[in-house]
C-alpha positions as CSV (number, residue, x, y, z in Angstrom):
1,M,206.9,23.9,54.7
2,K,205.0,22.3,51.9
3,V,201.2,21.8,52.5
4,V,198.8,19.2,51.0
5,F,195.5,21.1,50.5
6,G,192.2,19.7,49.5
7,H,188.4,20.2,49.3
8,P,185.8,18.1,47.6
9,T,183.9,20.9,45.8
10,G,186.1,24.0,45.9
11,N,184.1,27.2,46.5
12,A,185.4,30.7,46.4
13,N,187.3,30.6,49.7
14,V,188.9,27.3,48.8
15,K,190.0,28.8,45.5
16,A,191.5,31.9,47.2
17,A,193.3,29.7,49.8
18,A,194.8,27.4,47.1
19,K,195.9,30.3,45.0
20,G,197.5,32.0,48.0
21,L,199.4,28.8,49.0
22,M,200.5,28.4,45.4
23,E,201.8,31.9,45.1
24,A,203.7,31.6,48.4
25,N,205.3,28.3,47.1
26,L,203.8,26.4,49.9
27,L,201.4,24.2,47.9
28,A,202.7,20.6,47.4
29,R,199.4,19.3,45.9
30,F,195.8,20.4,45.6
31,Y,193.1,17.8,45.7
32,T,189.5,18.2,44.7
33,S,186.7,16.2,43.1
34,I,186.2,18.1,39.8
35,A,188.5,20.8,38.4
36,T,188.3,22.6,35.1
37,F,191.0,24.8,33.6
38,P,190.7,27.2,30.6
39,G,190.6,25.3,27.3
40,D,190.6,21.7,28.8
41,V,187.9,19.1,28.0
42,L,185.8,19.8,31.0
43,D,185.9,23.6,30.4
44,N,184.6,23.0,26.9
45,L,181.9,20.7,28.1
46,A,180.8,23.4,30.6
47,S,179.4,25.4,27.6
48,V,176.7,22.8,27.2
49,K,173.7,24.0,29.2
50,A,173.1,20.6,30.9
51,L,176.7,20.6,32.1
52,S,177.0,24.3,33.1
53,E,177.5,23.2,36.8
54,L,181.1,22.5,35.7
55,R,181.7,26.3,35.5
56,R,181.6,26.4,39.3
57,R,184.6,24.1,39.3
58,A,186.9,26.4,37.4
59,F,190.3,27.0,39.0
60,D,193.2,29.4,38.4
61,P,195.4,28.1,35.6
62,A,198.4,28.4,37.9
63,L,197.0,25.5,39.9
64,K,196.8,23.0,37.1
65,S,200.3,21.5,37.5
66,V,199.6,20.6,41.2
67,T,196.0,19.6,41.0
68,K,194.7,16.0,41.2
69,A,191.0,15.3,41.0
70,F,188.9,12.4,42.3
71,P,185.7,12.9,40.3
72,G,183.8,9.5,40.8
73,R,181.4,10.1,43.7
74,E,180.9,13.8,43.0
75,L,180.0,13.2,39.4
76,G,177.6,10.5,40.6
77,R,176.0,12.9,43.0
78,L,175.6,15.6,40.4
79,I,174.1,13.2,37.9
80,S,171.8,11.5,40.4
81,G,170.5,14.9,41.5
82,K,169.8,16.0,37.9
83,L,167.9,12.7,37.2
84,G,165.9,12.8,40.5
85,F,167.4,9.7,42.0
86,K,166.7,10.8,45.6
87,N,167.7,7.5,47.3
88,L,171.2,7.7,45.8
89,V,171.8,11.1,47.4
90,K,169.8,10.6,50.6
91,H,171.4,12.2,53.7
92,E,174.3,10.0,54.9
93,Q,172.7,6.8,53.4
94,G,172.9,7.4,49.7
95,F,175.8,5.9,47.7
96,F,176.3,9.4,46.2
97,S,175.2,11.5,49.2
98,I,177.3,14.5,50.0
99,D,178.5,12.7,53.1
100,E,179.9,9.8,51.0
101,V,181.5,12.3,48.6
102,Y,183.4,13.9,51.5
103,K,184.3,10.6,53.2
104,R,185.6,9.0,50.0
105,F,187.5,12.1,49.1
106,D,189.1,12.1,52.6
107,K,190.2,8.5,52.2
108,K,191.7,9.3,48.8
109,V,193.7,12.2,50.1
110,A,194.9,10.2,53.1
111,A,196.2,7.5,50.7
112,Q,198.4,10.1,49.0
113,L,200.1,11.4,52.1
114,K,202.8,8.8,52.5
115,M,204.1,9.4,49.0
116,L,204.0,13.2,49.5
117,S,205.7,12.9,53.0
118,K,208.6,11.2,51.3
119,K,209.0,14.2,49.1
120,G,209.2,16.6,52.0
121,T,205.5,17.6,52.5
122,R,205.1,18.4,56.2
123,A,201.4,19.6,56.6
124,V,197.9,18.7,55.5
125,Y,195.1,21.3,55.4
126,A,191.6,19.8,55.4
127,Y,188.0,20.9,55.9
128,E,185.2,19.7,58.1
129,D,183.8,16.2,57.3
130,A,186.8,15.6,55.0
131,A,189.6,15.5,57.5
132,A,189.3,12.4,59.7
133,Y,191.3,9.9,57.6
134,S,193.7,12.6,56.4
135,F,194.5,13.7,60.0
136,A,194.9,10.1,61.2
137,E,197.5,9.4,58.5
138,G,199.0,12.8,58.9
139,K,199.6,12.3,62.6
140,R,201.3,8.9,61.8
141,L,203.6,10.7,59.4
142,D,204.3,13.5,61.9
143,M,202.6,16.1,59.7
144,K,200.9,19.3,61.0
145,C,197.2,19.2,60.7
146,F,195.4,22.4,59.7
147,Y,191.6,22.3,60.0
148,D,189.1,24.6,58.4
149,L,185.7,24.9,60.0
150,P,183.4,26.7,57.5
151,I,180.3,26.8,59.7
152,G,179.7,26.9,63.5
153,Y,180.3,23.9,65.7
154,W,177.6,21.3,65.7
155,R,176.8,21.3,69.5
156,A,176.1,25.0,69.3
157,A,173.9,24.4,66.3
158,R,171.9,21.8,68.1
159,H,171.4,24.2,71.0
160,L,170.4,27.2,69.0
161,L,168.3,25.5,66.3
162,A,166.3,23.5,68.9
163,V,164.8,26.9,69.8
164,E,163.5,27.2,66.2
165,Q,161.6,23.9,66.5
166,E,159.7,25.5,69.3
167,R,159.3,29.0,67.6
168,W,158.4,27.7,64.2
169,P,157.4,24.0,64.5
170,K,155.9,23.9,61.0
171,W,159.4,24.7,59.6
172,T,161.2,21.9,61.4
173,S,161.5,19.7,58.2
174,T,163.9,22.3,56.8
175,L,166.3,21.9,59.7
176,T,168.1,18.9,58.1
177,G,171.3,19.6,60.0
178,L,169.7,18.2,63.1
179,A,169.4,14.8,61.5
180,D,173.2,14.0,61.5
181,S,173.9,10.6,63.0
182,D,175.9,10.1,66.2
183,K,178.6,8.5,64.1
184,K,179.0,11.6,61.9
185,L,179.1,13.9,65.0
186,V,181.8,11.7,66.6
187,R,183.8,12.1,63.5
188,K,183.5,15.9,63.5
189,D,184.8,15.9,67.1
190,Y,187.6,13.6,66.2
191,E,188.7,16.0,63.4
192,L,188.7,19.0,65.8
193,S,190.6,17.1,68.4
194,Q,193.4,16.2,66.0
195,A,193.9,19.7,64.6
196,D,197.1,21.7,65.3
197,T,195.4,24.9,64.2
198,I,191.8,25.6,63.5
199,F,190.8,28.2,60.9
200,V,187.4,29.9,60.9
201,A,186.0,32.9,59.0
202,S,184.0,34.7,61.6
203,Q,184.0,35.5,65.3
204,F,180.7,33.8,65.6
205,T,182.1,30.5,64.4
206,A,185.0,30.8,66.9
207,K,182.6,31.5,69.7
208,T,180.6,28.3,69.0
209,L,183.7,26.2,69.6
210,E,183.5,27.2,73.3
211,Q,181.0,24.3,73.5
212,F,183.6,21.7,72.5
213,P,183.9,19.3,75.5
214,G,187.7,19.4,75.7
215,V,190.8,21.4,75.0
216,L,191.3,22.7,71.5
217,C,194.3,24.0,69.6
218,P,194.7,27.7,68.7
219,I,191.8,29.1,66.7
220,K,192.5,31.7,64.0
221,V,189.8,34.0,62.6
222,I,190.4,35.1,59.0
223,P,187.3,36.6,57.3
224,Y,186.8,35.7,53.7
225,G,187.4,38.2,50.9
226,F,185.0,40.2,48.6
227,P,184.4,39.7,44.9
228,T,185.5,42.4,42.5
229,V,183.5,45.6,43.2
230,T,181.1,46.5,40.5
231,A,182.0,49.4,38.2
232,K,178.5,50.7,37.9
233,R,175.8,51.0,40.5
234,S,172.7,53.2,40.5
235,Y,170.1,53.6,43.2
236,R,166.4,54.0,42.7
237,N,164.6,57.2,43.8
238,L,162.3,55.8,46.6
239,S,161.0,59.1,47.8
240,S,157.8,58.7,45.7
241,G,156.6,55.8,47.7
242,K,157.8,53.0,45.5
243,A,157.9,49.6,47.1
244,L,161.3,48.6,48.6
245,K,162.8,45.8,46.6
246,L,164.2,43.2,49.0
247,L,166.3,40.2,48.0
248,F,167.1,36.9,49.8
249,V,169.7,34.5,48.5
250,G,170.4,31.2,50.1
251,G,169.1,27.7,51.0
252,L,165.4,27.7,51.9
253,S,165.8,26.5,55.5
254,Q,164.9,28.1,58.8
255,R,168.6,27.9,59.6
256,K,168.7,30.9,57.3
257,G,165.9,32.6,59.1
258,I,163.4,32.5,56.3
259,A,160.4,32.0,58.5
260,D,161.3,35.4,60.2
261,L,161.8,36.9,56.8
262,F,158.4,35.9,55.4
263,A,156.7,37.0,58.7
264,A,158.4,40.5,58.6
265,V,157.6,41.0,54.9
266,E,154.0,39.9,55.4
267,A,153.5,42.6,58.1
268,L,154.8,45.3,55.7
269,G,152.4,44.4,52.9
270,A,152.6,46.3,49.6
271,H,155.4,48.6,50.9
272,V,157.9,45.9,50.0
273,E,158.6,43.4,47.2
274,L,160.5,40.3,48.0
275,T,162.6,38.1,45.6
276,V,163.8,34.8,46.9
277,V,166.7,33.0,45.2
278,G,167.4,29.5,46.5
279,Q,166.6,25.9,46.4
280,K,164.2,24.0,48.7
281,I,165.9,21.7,51.2
282,N,163.0,19.3,50.6
283,E,159.4,19.3,49.4
284,D,157.9,18.5,52.8
285,C,157.5,22.0,54.2
286,L,153.9,23.2,53.4
287,V,154.3,26.7,54.9
288,L,157.4,27.3,52.8
289,N,155.6,26.2,49.6
290,E,152.7,28.5,50.5
291,A,155.0,31.5,51.2
292,L,156.9,31.1,48.0
293,L,153.6,31.5,46.0
294,K,153.3,35.0,47.4
295,H,156.7,36.3,46.2
296,T,159.1,36.0,43.3
297,W,160.9,32.7,43.6
298,I,163.9,31.7,41.5
299,P,165.3,28.3,42.5
300,S,168.8,28.8,41.0
301,L,171.0,31.2,39.1
302,P,174.6,31.2,37.8
303,H,177.0,33.2,40.0
304,K,177.2,36.1,37.5
305,D,173.4,36.4,37.4
306,I,173.3,36.4,41.2
307,L,175.6,39.4,41.3
308,D,173.4,41.1,38.6
309,I,170.2,40.5,40.5
310,M,171.8,41.9,43.6
311,K,172.3,45.2,41.8
312,Q,168.6,45.2,40.8
313,H,167.5,45.2,44.4
314,D,167.6,47.8,47.1
315,V,168.7,45.6,50.0
316,L,169.8,42.0,50.7
317,I,168.1,40.5,53.7
318,F,170.1,37.6,55.2
319,P,168.5,36.8,58.6
320,S,170.5,33.6,59.2
321,L,170.4,32.0,62.6
322,F,173.5,29.9,62.3
323,E,176.2,30.7,59.7
324,G,179.9,30.2,59.5
325,F,180.2,33.3,57.3
326,G,177.6,34.0,54.6
327,L,179.3,34.6,51.3
328,V,176.1,36.4,50.0
329,I,176.9,39.2,52.4
330,T,180.2,40.0,50.7
331,E,178.8,39.4,47.3
332,A,176.0,41.9,47.9
333,M,178.3,44.5,49.4
334,S,180.6,44.3,46.5
335,Q,177.7,45.2,44.2
336,G,176.7,48.2,46.3
337,T,173.7,46.4,47.8
338,P,173.6,47.0,51.5
339,V,172.8,44.1,53.8
340,I,170.6,43.5,56.8
341,T,172.0,40.5,58.6
342,T,172.3,39.0,62.1
343,N,174.9,38.6,64.8
344,R,175.3,34.9,63.9
345,T,177.0,35.5,60.6
346,A,180.1,37.3,59.6
347,G,178.1,40.5,59.7
348,P,179.7,41.8,63.0
349,D,183.2,41.2,61.4
350,L,182.3,43.2,58.3
351,I,179.4,45.6,59.0
352,E,179.2,48.8,61.0
353,N,175.6,49.2,61.9
354,N,174.0,51.9,59.8
355,G,177.4,52.7,58.3
356,N,177.7,50.1,55.5
357,G,174.7,47.9,56.4
358,W,172.6,46.9,59.4
359,L,172.8,44.3,62.1
360,I,170.0,42.7,64.1
361,D,169.7,39.9,66.7
362,A,169.3,36.5,65.2
363,G,165.7,35.1,65.5
364,N,164.2,38.5,66.3
365,T,161.4,39.0,63.8
366,F,160.4,42.3,65.3
367,Q,163.9,43.7,64.9
368,L,164.0,42.5,61.3
369,Q,160.7,44.2,60.5
370,Q,161.8,47.4,62.3
371,A,165.1,47.5,60.3
372,I,163.1,47.3,57.0
373,E,160.6,49.9,58.2
374,K,163.3,52.4,59.0
375,L,164.4,52.2,55.4
376,L,160.9,52.9,54.2
377,Y,160.9,56.1,56.3
378,N,164.4,57.1,55.3
379,P,165.3,55.5,52.0
380,G,168.2,57.9,51.4
381,V,170.4,55.8,53.7
382,I,170.2,52.9,51.3
383,A,172.5,54.6,48.8
384,E,174.8,55.9,51.6
385,N,175.2,52.4,53.1
386,G,175.5,50.8,49.7
387,K,178.4,53.1,48.7
388,A,180.1,52.5,52.0
389,A,179.7,48.8,51.5
390,M,181.6,49.0,48.2
391,E,184.4,50.8,49.9
392,T,184.6,48.1,52.5
393,A,184.7,45.5,49.7
394,R,187.5,47.3,47.9
395,K,189.8,47.1,50.9
396,R,189.5,43.3,51.2
397,P,189.6,41.4,47.8
398,W,190.0,37.7,47.9
399,E,193.8,38.1,47.5
400,V,194.0,39.6,51.0
401,Y,192.3,36.5,52.5
402,G,194.8,34.3,50.6
403,R,197.8,36.3,51.9
404,E,196.5,36.3,55.5
405,L,195.8,32.6,55.5
406,V,199.4,31.9,54.2
407,E,200.9,34.0,57.0
408,A,198.8,32.2,59.5
409,V,200.0,28.8,58.1
410,K,203.6,29.9,58.2
411,N,203.3,31.0,61.8
412,S,201.5,27.9,63.0
């Protein structure tokens, strides 16, 4: 069974899935917005600092012969963002908004399905917000529709994040996901209703789908893989009372639990040092702007530098309140940096509490503070958990995710 596979931006899990399908001889065509391959024009342009974003769009050379790109809207989005044209990328309304990028991409893929169907392609694999048109056409052509939901279901998000508006009202402006239009939400439900199999990367995401108001197809949980485990990792001697070096990586939104993070760190004072790597969702959150002034803030880093900075810190704190997976968890673990995360991430799928990291309840500031305090009193467990985290990572490289996804597709 040949599969049409596509994603507008192509992050690590997409690359692993495409490669797995290709190696299993199941991939009919791979669609994306921008794709670079070693030695091509875009790859050479990526060496220019202003165009370094293109390095994130690098794909395995084996995919080149089956890859087709639709770069228009995505290039416009990237350029508009660089030039500060906010209206052009405004949520749902901007001509180059991420919503328009996904919708236009979906339409482009849908337009290719009739031709591919005539060549024997029998399935289409699409992602949330880029599947409605593809699935409608796929159903007309009697194709199987595989749906990938990378984050929890929107109704569950509305329910859980509404609590945050009451807990942390001054952080509400960072909860942009609550601003999705009814039209967009109806489209999300349509995509789910048309799927023949739904793929998710964590048990938490699967659980959120219990709030779907109808009957869904089978849901398969396949956790993502880990990056290559670092060859060298040393741990600082913290017995002399040195400050614990904490790291957060992610979007600066209360969906990621950053209000809880800042509150916990504030209570611990000079015993900890916090570095925050991530971009603001907007400039409207005064309490966020004030908090960032108290800590080391780095708006953005290349992926290689993210891995490097993880090795320079003792612990990654990822107190997310609503996460489909949390790739920073696996990235940190692969670098020997143990993670404190919540039960609303892939943490429960990957972490044994106080074995290769630590788990807390989402939205519990006191538990987060306690978890950090325990490390201050017993710093030796950081190295123990960090080494165990690397062993976990070695057992599940990205290739394993690709193979498991292929088997699930074959058996669906």
